[in-house]
N, C-alpha and C positions, 0 to 999 in steps of 0.2 A: 837248489832243488835236487842236484845230484846226491847230496848228502841225505836228503829225505828218502830218496828211492833206496839207497843202501840200507837205511834203517829198517824199513818195513819189508824189504826183500829178504833180509837175512837176520831178522830179529831173533836172537837166541838167549836173551837175558831173562831175568825173572819175569814170569807172566802171570802168576797166580795172584789174585786179589788178597789183600790182608785185612785183618781186623785186630785191634788191640784188646778185644773182649772175647777172645777165643776160649778162655777158661769158663765163660758162662755157657758157651755153645761149642762143645768139642765136635759135634756133628759136622760143623762147617769145615773142619780140618780133615775128618776121617769118616768115610761112609760106614765103618764098622760100629760107630756110635749111634746109628739109627735105631730108635726104639729102646734106648738104654734106660729110660725113665718109666715110671709106672703109668704115665698118662700122656696125652697129646702135649707136645712141647713146640712152641712157636718162638721165633727169634727174628727181630727186625732191627737193623742197625744202619747207620750212615757214618762214613769216615771222610773228613775233609783234611787233606794234607797241605802243608806249606801255605798257611794263611796269608792273605794279601799278595800272593804271587799268582799272576794271570796264567791260566792253563794248568793249575796244580791238579794232582790226582784227586778224584772223588770216587768213592766206592759205596754202593748200596747193596745190602744183603737181606734176603727174605728166605727163611728156611722153616720147614715144618716136618716133624717126625713123630712116630708113635709106635708102640708095640702092637703087633697084630698076631693073635694066637699066643702060644706058650713061649716059644723061643725065637720068634721072628719079629723084625722091625722093618718098617717102611718109612721113607721120607722123600722130601724134594727140596731143591734149592733154586733160587733165582738170584744171580749176581750180575750187577751192572758196574763196570769199571771204566772210567773215562779219564784220560790224561791228554790234555791239549787237543790235538786233532785226531787222536786215537780213541776208539770206543770199543769195548768188548762186552758181549752179553753171553752168559752161560746159563743153561737150564738143564738140571739133572734130576733123575729119579734114582732112589737108592734102595737096596735090599741088604739086610744084615741078619745073620744067624748067630744066636747067643747060646753057648754051651755052658751049663752050670757044672762045675767040677766038684762042688761040695753042697750038701744040703744044710750044713750047720753054720758055715761062715761064708762071707762074700768071696767067692773064688770062681772066676769065669774066664772064658776065652770067646772072643767074638771075631767074625769075619764079615766083611762088607764089600759090596761092589756098587758102583753107580754108573749110569749111562745117560747120555743126553747129547745136546748139540752146543756148539760154540759159534757165535757170529762175531766177526771182526769187521769194523768199519774204519775208514780213513776219510776225513773230510778236508780235502786240499783247499777248498774255498776259504777255509779259515786261516790259511797261511798268510802272513803279512809280508807283502813284497812291494817294491817300488812301482811296479806296473801290474795292477790287478788284472789287466786284460791279456796277460801273457798266455799264449796258447798252450804252454807247457802245463798250466794248471787245469786244463780241460781234460777229461770231462768233469773233474772236480771232486766226485765222490766215488769211493770204492767200497764194495761190500761182498762178503763171502761167508759160507757156512760149512762146517764139517762136523762129523760125529766124534764123540769123545767118551772114553771109559776111564774111571778111577777105581782103585782097589785099596783095601787096607785091612789091618787086624788090630785087635786090642786085647790085652791081658790084664785082669784085675785080681789082686790078692789082698784082702782086707783093705788097708788104706793105700796100697801101691797100685799105680796104673801105668802101664807101658803100652805104647801104640806106635804104629808106623803106617804111612800111606804113600801111595805112588799115583799122583795125578797125571793125566795125559799119557797113559801107558803107550799108546800106539803112535804118538808123535805125527799125527796127520797134518797135512798141509791144507791151507785154505786158499783156493784159487778165486780171485775176484771175478765178479760177473762181467766187468768191463774187459774188453779185449786189450790186455796189456801184456806184452811178451816178457816172460821170466820174472814177473812180479807176483809174490805170494807171501802168505803169513804162515810160518811153520810152528806148530805146537812142539814144545820141548818137554820131555819127561822130567818131572820133579820128584824129589824124595824128601819126605817129612817124617821126623821122629819126635815122639813126645813121651815125657816121663814126669810123674808127679807122685808125691807121697803126702797123704793127709794125716796129720797128727792130732789126736784128741788131747787137748791141754787140760780140760777141767770138766769131766763128766758130761760130755755132749753139750757143753755151753760155749767154750772157746776152742777154736781149731786154728791150726797154722798149716799152710800147705806150700812147701817149696816145689817148684816145677821148672822144667826146661823144654824148649823146642829148638830143634836143629833143622834148618831147611837147606837142602843141597841142590844147587843148580849147576849142571855140567858146564855151561858156557859163561857163567857169571859168578860174582862173589857170593859165597854162601852166607847164611845168617844164623845167629844163635841168640836165643832169648833166655835169660835167667829170671824167674819170677818168684816172688814171695808174697803170699796173700794171707790175711788174717780174717777169720770169720767169727761172728757172734750169733750162735743158734741158727745159722744159715738165714739170718734175717738181714744183717748188715755186714758188709765186708769192705776192706780197703786193701790195696795191693800196690806193688812197685815192680817194675821190669827194667832190667838192663839189656839193651839190644847191642850186641857186640859191634863196635865200629860204626854205630849209627846214632845212639842216643839213649834216652831214658823215657819211661812211661809211668805215670801215676794214674790210678784208677780207683773207683769206689762204686758201690751199688747197694741197693736195699729193696726189700719187698714193700710194695705199696698196697698189696692185697694178698690173699692166701696163695694165689697162683700167678701173680703178676709182679715182676721185678723191673727195675730201671737202673741203668748204670751209665757211667761216663768215664772216658779215658782221655788223657792229654799227654801228647808226646813232645819231648824236648829234643829236637835234632841237634847234633853236635858236629856233623860233617856235611860237606857239599852245600847245595842250595837250601837244604832244610835248616841249616844253621843260621841262615839269614831271614827265616820266616818268623 
């Protein structure tokens, strides 16, 4: 149990939930993307990691965003992330302002900010021990809430897109409601950078888009994704991702109606426990 206390008292590793389908929904990475489409855009996804391993991470994401007025976008996200005895719920509302730099070509600059709350829970009663009646496991459940702010920007020029976001700017601490001395969950500021270039291969019929995402975590190993996606008339697409020092991802998607798409991604882990999944 001493090890468990150390983990949630000083957890400084990667805290942000991930999705392998972020190319379909850039808004989930960066609030500056709120309202970047011509109409209301909704996104629902579920990610299950480490299949057949008990307590493996599960992430569910619901996001909605839309343009409001000439240059303004609003949106909201609900993210539930659960790993074994740890569960985190984040709810955010976003505001973005889009500046058109040209009337003739796609050239714009966007800024966004989001604010909301993060709730962190720890369920000690799920810990498997030789003596379930151990008083150390009481009161059993811990929960706390804190306020959170994210910010980001995005630059577009023709097929080029560059963006950066800083989630959890203020690095607030979550103090649990139970009276436990010196035990807390501290938010850690993250840094996310995204770049993509969309290439028109055949008169708006075939497209190819190389892209990359770099995630920097001050107290843990950073991540880099290299993506290559192929599109046919924005109706069908397939893609592949190399996640540095972690594994590979293959994905595909298609439109099932004019404004409805479905996609699936499968990750092949090559290191750690993921390689055994």
